[in-house]
Each structure stands twice: as structure tokens, then as C-alpha cells.
N, C-alpha and C positions, 0 to 999 in steps of 0.2 A: 067184239071180234078180236080186239087187241089182246085181251086176256087169254083167249084161246091160243093165239099165236105165241105169246110169251110162255104159256104153259108147255107148248110143244117144244120150244127151244130150251126151256129149263130142263125138261125131261131128256132131251138129246145131250145136254151138257152133263147131266147126272150119269147117263149111260157111258159117255166118253170117259168120265172120271173113273167109273167102275171097271172099264176095260183097260185102264192104265195109260190112256192117251193124255198128252200134256194139256192141262187146262190152266190158263187160256192157251189156245193154240197160237202159232205164229201168224196164221192167216186162214181165212176160209175162202174157197172159190165156190160161188153160188152159180148153179146152172138150172135150166128148166124155166118154167113159166113164172114162178115166184121171183126169179132173179131180175125181172123187169119191174118189180114193185119196190120203189124206194123206201116206203114205210116198213115193209117186211125186212129189207136189208138193214135198215137202221136198228130195228129191234134185235136182229141177229147179232149185229156188231156190239150192241149194248149188253146182251145176255152173255155172249162169249168173251167179250172184252178184247177183241182183236179186229184188225182191218178185214173187210169183206171185199172180195174182188168178183167181177163178173166177166164173162166172155164177151167180146165184141161181135160175135156171130153165134148163130144157133148150131147145134150139133157138135159141141166142143168135145175134143178127144184129148187124151193125155199129151200127145205131141203138140197140141195147140196152146199149152199153158202160157207160152211167151206172148200170146195175144191178149192176155188179161190186163185190165187196167185197174188201178186202185181207186177206191171210192173214199171220199172224205167224210165218214160218219163218226 
């Protein structure tokens, strides 16, 4: 299962590079169901080489970014 998740994140990183986005990014804000899984968040931080943040509540909107808290992965 880990290899599948790593493969997906490696693909996302490759697409980000091709689109001209900065790699590694300054930070990632994870939302949705997977954002509650610490293993997935650790893999994401490792693949992208940046801190991963999550929202402290569900249904996060752009104006709620200030509610994000850093994770130490």
C-alpha cells in the first residue's frame, strides 16, 4: 500500500515540476479524508520535501488558512 501512495505523490510532484510550480514547495495544506492519516502525511512531506499542514476543522475554505497548524514530519 505504501508503494502505491508514494507512486501517486511522486507523480504529483512530477506534474508540479512540469507545470512550473516550485519544487519543493514552501508548504502543503492537506485537506479531506487522507489529511487525518499521519502515515500518508509523513509520506507526502518526505516526497515533496516540505512541511505539511492540516486544517483543525473540516470543510476548510481559503479564508480559513489561518486555522492551519504545522505538523512536525
